[in-house]
C-alpha positions, -999 to 999 in steps of 0.1 A, spaced: -663 -416 -116 -632 -437 -124 -601 -417 -118 -580 -414 -153 -547 -424 -152 -534 -395 -169 -538 -378 -137 -508 -390 -124 -493 -375 -158 -507 -341 -144 -490 -345 -110 -460 -362 -122 -457 -331 -150 -459 -304 -119 -434 -327 -101 -411 -329 -133 -415 -291 -140 -402 -285 -102 -374 -306 -101 -365 -290 -132 -359 -259 -116 -344 -273 -86 -323 -303 -96 -304 -281 -120 -293 -259 -92 -274 -288 -80 -264 -312 -110 -270 -298 -140 -244 -269 -145 -236 -267 -181 -203 -244 -178 -194 -258 -151 -164 -280 -149 -173 -299 -119 -204 -305 -136 -212 -345 -141 -230 -344 -177 -216 -336 -206 -239 -310 -232 -251 -340 -253 -262 -355 -218 -284 -325 -209 -300 -325 -245 -311 -359 -239 -329 -350 -203 -343 -319 -224 -357 -342 -253 -369 -368 -225 -352 -395 -243 -339 -424 -215 -318 -410 -189 -287 -427 -172 -292 -417 -137 -259 -427 -127 -240 -393 -125 -273 -375 -108 -269 -405 -83 -232 -399 -80 -238 -358 -71 -264 -365 -46 -242 -393 -30 -212 -371 -31 -234 -343 -13 -245 -362 14 -212 -377 22 -200 -340 23 -230 -338 47 -248 -364 58 -279 -346 75 -282 -325 42 -323 -331 36 -320 -312 4 -296 -340 -9 -313 -367 6 -344 -356 -9 -334 -349 -43 -313 -382 -45 -351 -396 -36 -364 -379 -60 -339 -394 -87 -348 -427 -76 -384 -420 -79 -378 -408 -115 -359 -444 -121 -381 -463 -104 -364 -473 -75 -391 -465 -53 -383 -486 -20 -348 -469 -22 -365 -431 -23 -384 -444 2 -356 -451 28 -342 -415 21 -376 -396 26 -377 -413 55 -344 -405 71 -353 -366 53 -383 -368 79 -361 -380 108 -336 -356 102 -361 -321 99 -389 -336 111 -410 -304 103 -410 -297 67 -440 -306 49 -422 -311 17 -404 -345 31 -436 -355 41 -452 -349 9 -423 -373 -11 -427 -398 16 -465 -399 9 -455 -400 -26 -433 -430 -26 -454 -452 0 -484 -444 -22 -462 -459 -54 -456 -489 -33 -492 -496 -29 -490 -484 10 -522 -463 7 -530 -460 45 -496 -450 54 -492 -428 23 -523 -412 37 -514 -408 73 -482 -395 67 -496 -368 39 -517 -354 67 -489 -353 90 -472 -333 64 -506 -313 59 -505 -306 100 -475 -292 98 -481 -268 64 -517 -266 62 -512 -244 30 -492 -274 11 -507 -274 -24 -486 -302 -34 -496 -328 -5 -534 -317 -15 -527 -327 -47 -516 -358 -37 -544 -367 -10 -567 -357 -35 -555 -384 -62 -552 -411 -37 -587 -406 -27 -594 -405 -60 -579 -437 -70 -596 -453 -42 -627 -442 -50 -632 -419 -29 -644 -390 -49 -660 -364 -22 -628 -363 -3 -608 -359 -33 -630 -329 -44 -628 -313 -10 -587 -316 -14 -581 -305 -47 -607 -276 -40 -588 -267 -12 -552 -266 -30 -571 -246 -58 -586 -222 -35 -551 -214 -21 -533 -204 -48 -555 -208 -82 -523 -189 -100 -494 -217 -91 -488 -248 -110 -503 -265 -83 -533 -246 -82 -534 -247 -124 -533 -293 -118 -558 -289 -87 -582 -269 -115 -579 -297 -144 -580 -322 -116 -615 -305 -106 -630 -297 -143 -619 -330 -153 -639 -347 -123 -669 -328 -127 -667 -338 -169 -649 -373 -168 -659 -374 -210 -646 -340 -219 -609 -359 -223 -617 -384 -238 -587 -388 -259 -564 -380 -233 -536 -408 -234 -532 -432 -204 -499 -440 -190 -477 -467 -200 
């Protein structure tokens, strides 16, 4: 079965949804005078219009300057770099977060995502597995592992990880994504009208 490119859109949507909840707590404060965003910029972000990431980058850099061991800020800056296509910069930051906090699977998840974006398949699989050893219930890592296996033609392993992610919590957003991926894998022609990623 050919792994459809819109699977990545589903996973990316889940990550963007997560970022939409977390990042605003740090950066997007509409009524806060210290917010780096104008009301117009916030509206553009909500409308998915092209975004100038400079304010977010500066905000996270300020947080990191205040506390060089703030792994949430370091990973947050890495997330902004991933969104803007700066995968090597994101990889450096995720590596730093893992060094500072090697016992949090979230940072291995982000690290594996950046490594895979850079074509480092074996390294991404290794680091994602390390994250799963830390937290065997990490659905996001299972989705990434399944997607990488599917992209590399290892469908049985992809199914195994997606099924595990779904079984852990079928009602979470990751559980819903896993269910969708499993359904599409079982019936690849069902969504022939799904758009391809650019």
